C-alpha positions as CSV (number, residue, x, y, z in Angstrom):
1,M,-13.9,8.2,-28.6
2,A,-15.8,5.2,-29.5
3,M,-13.9,2.2,-30.3
4,A,-15.6,1.7,-33.6
5,D,-14.3,5.5,-34.7
6,L,-10.6,4.5,-33.6
7,Q,-10.7,1.3,-35.2
8,E,-11.3,3.4,-38.3
9,E,-8.4,5.8,-37.5
10,F,-6.0,2.6,-37.1
11,I,-7.3,1.1,-40.2
12,R,-6.4,4.4,-42.3
13,A,-3.2,4.9,-40.8
14,L,-1.8,1.6,-41.1
15,E,-2.9,1.4,-44.6
16,S,-1.1,5.1,-44.8
17,H,2.0,3.4,-43.7
18,L,1.8,0.6,-45.9
19,A,1.2,2.5,-48.8
20,E,3.6,5.6,-48.2
21,G,5.7,4.7,-45.4
22,G,8.2,7.4,-43.6
23,E,8.2,9.3,-40.5
24,A,5.2,10.6,-40.9
25,A,2.9,7.6,-41.0
26,L,5.1,6.0,-37.9
27,L,4.4,9.5,-36.1
28,S,0.6,8.9,-36.4
29,A,1.2,5.3,-34.9
30,Y,2.6,6.8,-32.2
31,E,0.1,9.7,-31.9
32,L,-2.5,6.8,-31.8
33,G,-1.1,4.9,-29.4
34,R,-0.8,7.8,-26.8
35,R,-4.5,8.8,-27.5
36,T,-5.4,4.9,-26.5
37,L,-3.2,5.3,-23.3
38,A,-4.8,8.7,-22.7
39,A,-8.3,7.3,-23.0
40,R,-7.1,4.8,-20.5
41,L,-7.4,1.8,-23.0
42,G,-5.1,-1.1,-22.1
43,V,-2.5,-2.8,-24.2
44,L,-4.8,-5.9,-25.0
45,D,-7.0,-3.0,-26.5
46,V,-4.5,-1.7,-28.8
47,A,-3.4,-5.3,-29.4
48,T,-7.2,-6.0,-30.9
49,L,-7.4,-2.7,-32.6
50,L,-4.0,-3.8,-34.5
51,H,-5.5,-7.2,-35.1
52,E,-8.5,-5.9,-37.3
53,A,-6.3,-3.0,-38.8
54,L,-3.7,-6.0,-40.0
55,L,-7.1,-8.0,-40.7
56,A,-8.2,-5.5,-42.9
57,A,-4.9,-4.9,-44.6
58,C,-4.4,-8.3,-45.3
59,L,-7.7,-8.9,-46.9
60,R,-7.1,-6.0,-49.1
61,R,-3.9,-7.9,-50.1
62,P,-4.7,-11.7,-50.5
63,R,-1.4,-12.2,-52.4
64,D,0.8,-10.2,-50.0
65,G,0.0,-11.0,-46.8
66,V,3.3,-12.2,-45.4
67,T,5.0,-8.8,-46.7
68,T,1.9,-6.9,-45.3
69,V,2.7,-8.5,-41.6
70,R,6.4,-7.9,-41.5
71,E,5.9,-4.1,-43.0
72,A,3.3,-3.3,-40.4
73,G,5.5,-4.3,-37.6
74,D,7.2,-1.2,-37.2
75,F,3.7,0.2,-37.3
76,A,2.5,-1.6,-34.4
77,L,5.7,-0.9,-32.3
78,E,5.1,2.8,-32.8
79,C,1.4,2.1,-31.6
80,L,2.9,0.4,-28.5
81,S,5.7,2.8,-27.3
82,P,3.7,5.1,-25.3
83,F,2.6,2.1,-23.0
84,E,6.3,0.7,-23.0
85,M,7.2,4.5,-21.7
86,A,4.5,4.6,-19.3
87,H,5.5,1.7,-18.1
88,R,9.1,2.2,-17.1
89,A,7.8,5.7,-15.7
90,V,5.7,3.7,-13.6
91,R,8.4,1.6,-12.7
92,E,10.7,4.6,-11.8
93,A,7.9,5.9,-9.7
94,N,7.6,2.9,-7.7
95,A,11.3,2.5,-7.2
96,A,11.2,6.2,-5.7
97,L,8.3,5.6,-3.9
98,R,9.9,2.3,-2.4
99,G,13.0,4.2,-1.6
100,L,10.9,7.1,-0.2
101,N,9.2,4.2,2.2
102,D,12.7,3.0,3.2
103,H,13.8,6.1,4.1
104,L,10.4,7.4,6.1
105,E,10.9,4.0,8.1
106,E,14.5,4.6,8.9
107,Q,13.6,7.8,10.3
108,T,10.9,6.4,12.2
109,R,12.9,4.0,13.5
110,R,15.3,6.8,14.6
111,I,12.5,8.4,16.3
112,S,11.8,5.2,18.3
113,R,15.1,4.8,19.7
114,E,15.3,8.3,20.8
115,L,12.2,8.1,22.6
116,H,13.4,4.9,24.1
117,D,16.6,5.9,24.9
118,Q,17.0,9.5,25.4
119,A,13.4,10.1,27.1
120,G,14.4,7.0,29.0
121,Q,17.5,8.6,30.5
122,L,16.1,11.6,31.3
123,L,13.5,10.3,33.1
124,A,15.5,8.4,35.1
125,S,17.6,11.4,36.0
126,V,14.3,13.3,37.2
127,Y,13.3,10.2,39.2
128,L,16.4,10.6,41.0
129,A,16.4,14.2,41.6
130,L,12.9,13.6,43.3
131,D,14.3,10.9,45.4
132,D,17.2,13.3,46.6
133,L,14.5,16.0,47.0
134,A,12.1,14.0,48.9
135,R,14.6,13.3,51.6
136,D,15.3,16.9,52.4
137,V,11.7,18.3,52.6
138,P,8.7,17.9,55.1
139,G,6.4,14.7,54.8
140,D,3.7,16.5,53.2
141,V,5.8,17.6,50.4
142,G,7.1,14.2,50.2
143,E,3.7,12.8,49.5
144,R,3.3,15.2,46.8
145,L,6.4,14.5,45.1
146,L,5.4,10.9,45.1
147,A,2.2,11.9,43.2
148,V,4.9,13.5,40.8
149,K,6.6,10.2,40.5
150,G,3.3,8.6,39.6
151,L,2.8,11.0,36.8
152,L,6.4,10.4,35.6
153,D,5.5,6.7,35.6
154,R,2.2,7.2,33.5
155,I,4.5,9.5,31.1
156,E,7.3,6.7,31.0
157,E,4.7,4.0,30.0
158,Q,2.9,6.2,27.2
159,L,6.3,6.9,25.8
160,R,7.5,3.3,26.0
161,R,4.3,2.6,24.0
162,L,4.7,5.5,21.3
163,S,8.6,3.8,20.9
164,H,7.4,0.5,20.6
165,E,4.3,1.3,18.0
166,L,6.4,3.4,16.3
167,R,9.0,0.9,15.5
168,P,8.2,-2.2,17.8
169,M,11.7,-4.2,17.7
170,I,9.7,-7.3,18.2
171,L,9.0,-6.6,14.4
172,D,12.7,-6.6,13.7
173,D,13.7,-9.5,16.0
174,L,10.5,-12.0,16.1
175,G,8.3,-11.1,12.9
176,L,5.2,-10.1,11.8
177,V,2.8,-12.2,13.6
178,A,4.6,-11.6,17.2
179,A,4.5,-7.5,16.3
180,L,0.8,-7.9,15.3
181,D,0.0,-10.0,18.9
182,F,1.9,-6.9,20.4
183,L,0.2,-4.4,18.4
184,G,-3.3,-5.9,19.2
185,M,-2.7,-6.3,22.9
186,G,-2.1,-2.5,23.5
187,F,-4.7,-1.5,21.0
188,A,-7.3,-3.9,22.6
189,A,-6.5,-2.5,26.5
190,R,-6.8,1.3,25.0
191,H,-10.3,0.7,23.1
192,S,-11.9,-2.1,25.0
193,L,-11.7,-4.4,21.8
194,E,-11.0,-8.0,21.7
195,I,-8.3,-8.5,18.9
196,R,-7.7,-11.9,17.4
197,V,-4.2,-12.5,15.5
198,H,-4.0,-15.6,13.4
199,G,-0.9,-16.8,11.3
200,S,2.1,-18.5,11.2
201,S,5.4,-16.7,13.1
202,E,7.7,-20.0,12.1
203,E,9.2,-18.6,8.7
204,R,9.8,-14.7,8.2
205,L,8.5,-12.6,5.4
206,P,11.0,-10.3,3.5
207,G,11.7,-7.0,5.7
208,P,10.0,-4.8,3.6
209,I,6.9,-6.9,3.5
210,E,6.6,-7.4,7.3
211,T,7.0,-3.4,7.8
212,V,4.2,-2.9,5.2
213,L,2.0,-5.2,6.8
214,Y,2.4,-3.7,10.1
215,R,1.7,-0.2,9.1
216,I,-1.5,-1.5,7.0
217,V,-2.7,-3.2,10.1
218,Q,-2.2,-0.2,12.0
219,E,-3.8,2.0,10.0
220,A,-6.8,-0.6,9.7
221,L,-7.3,-0.9,13.8
222,N,-7.2,2.8,13.9
223,N,-9.8,3.2,11.6
224,V,-11.8,0.7,13.6
225,A,-11.6,2.5,16.5
226,K,-12.5,5.7,14.8
227,H,-15.6,4.5,12.7
228,A,-16.7,0.9,13.1
229,R,-17.6,0.8,16.7
230,A,-17.0,-3.0,16.5
231,S,-16.4,-5.3,19.5
232,T,-13.8,-8.0,18.2
233,V,-11.5,-7.7,15.3
234,T,-10.0,-10.6,13.5
235,I,-6.2,-10.6,11.8
236,I,-5.4,-13.1,9.6
237,V,-2.0,-13.7,7.8
238,S,-1.6,-16.3,5.5
239,R,1.0,-17.1,2.6
240,D,1.5,-19.3,0.0
241,V,4.5,-20.1,-2.4
242,R,4.1,-16.9,-4.3
243,H,1.9,-14.4,-2.1
244,V,1.5,-13.4,1.4
245,S,-2.2,-12.0,2.2
246,C,-3.2,-10.1,5.4
247,S,-7.2,-9.4,6.1
248,V,-8.3,-7.2,9.0
249,R,-11.9,-8.1,9.4
250,D,-14.4,-6.2,12.1
251,D,-18.1,-6.8,13.5
252,G,-19.0,-3.1,13.6
253,L,-21.6,-1.0,11.6
254,G,-20.4,-1.8,8.5
255,F,-21.5,0.2,5.2
256,D,-22.9,-0.7,1.6
257,P,-20.3,-0.3,-1.0
258,Q,-22.8,0.5,-3.9
259,T,-23.9,3.6,-2.1
260,A,-21.2,4.7,0.1
261,H,-17.5,6.3,-1.1
262,V,-15.1,4.2,1.1
263,E,-12.6,7.3,0.6
264,D,-14.9,9.4,2.8
265,R,-15.1,7.0,5.4
266,G,-11.5,7.8,6.7
267,I,-10.2,4.2,5.9
268,G,-6.8,5.7,4.8
269,L,-7.0,4.1,1.5
270,L,-4.3,6.4,0.0
271,G,-1.9,5.5,2.6
272,I,-2.4,2.0,2.2
273,R,-2.2,2.2,-1.5
274,E,1.0,4.0,-1.6
275,R,2.6,1.3,0.4
276,L,1.6,-1.4,-1.3
277,T,1.8,-0.1,-5.0
278,P,5.9,-0.5,-4.8
279,L,5.6,-4.0,-3.7
280,G,2.7,-4.9,-6.6
281,G,0.4,-5.2,-4.1
282,V,-3.5,-5.3,-4.4
283,L,-6.1,-4.0,-1.9
284,S,-9.7,-5.0,-1.6
285,I,-12.6,-4.2,1.2
286,S,-15.8,-6.0,1.7
287,S,-18.5,-4.9,4.0
288,T,-22.2,-5.2,4.8
289,P,-24.2,-2.8,7.0
290,G,-24.7,-4.3,10.4
291,V,-22.2,-7.0,9.7
292,G,-18.7,-5.6,9.5
293,T,-15.9,-4.7,7.1
294,E,-13.0,-6.6,6.1
295,I,-9.7,-4.8,4.3
296,R,-7.5,-7.5,2.8
297,V,-4.1,-6.8,1.0
298,T,-2.2,-9.4,-1.1
299,I,1.6,-9.0,-1.9
300,P,3.8,-11.0,-4.1
301,L,6.6,-12.5,-2.7
302,G,10.0,-12.7,-4.6
303,L,9.8,-9.2,-6.2
């Protein structure tokens, strides 16, 4: 519906409320508010519509302006009540999403410990069994057992890497920048990339924020490896009194934001936004064909 048509409805509904009052007029005000919300208009849009409707009502009653403004209060509150309800629902959803993310991180931490501790102990037992077996078999079989131990070494190395990347202890112990350094070193070695991490490790961030930023950088690096064909990735963590920002910039293929659908490029925007939303964070993406892509997230501190 056009704003002009909606404005006329607000004017007529307010006039009806001022002339007759009652629950029917307030219900009409609520319905107008609900329709503006469904049309994706904002609170400022509704405030503008109310202002114009109130101005028209005051012009019709030049001697009763104060009374008109006072009696229009209930009408305005009913118009805005759908936005208040929506705000509460979003706040509750964000709280639930934050709780779900916390639960997932706890489960990830548990799986990481199991990989590190239990699998490590089992592999140690296999090593001991192979050593005992090697003493009782001919030399050529012993050499083959050594080859098996080499395979076990590779398995142990991969399990250790998975354990650290699932939930690196360094993130809990030393903070985000140190954890990103560790993540970058492993990722660079596996994908033949140069990864630079810039940021101060002197002051720790709140735990949930460090975890979210670590996961976002993980997702960004995975997508650089899949799509960007980059040689260098730069990760920058910065903060001021009110916000912390993290950017991941690559020198890969890039794309034209005017013609490309970012969601179709596998950048994992949905997962990133789901992690940012409970913290009130904001995501932005900039890219130029042949130059590269930058993903930047900003999260307010003190929520």
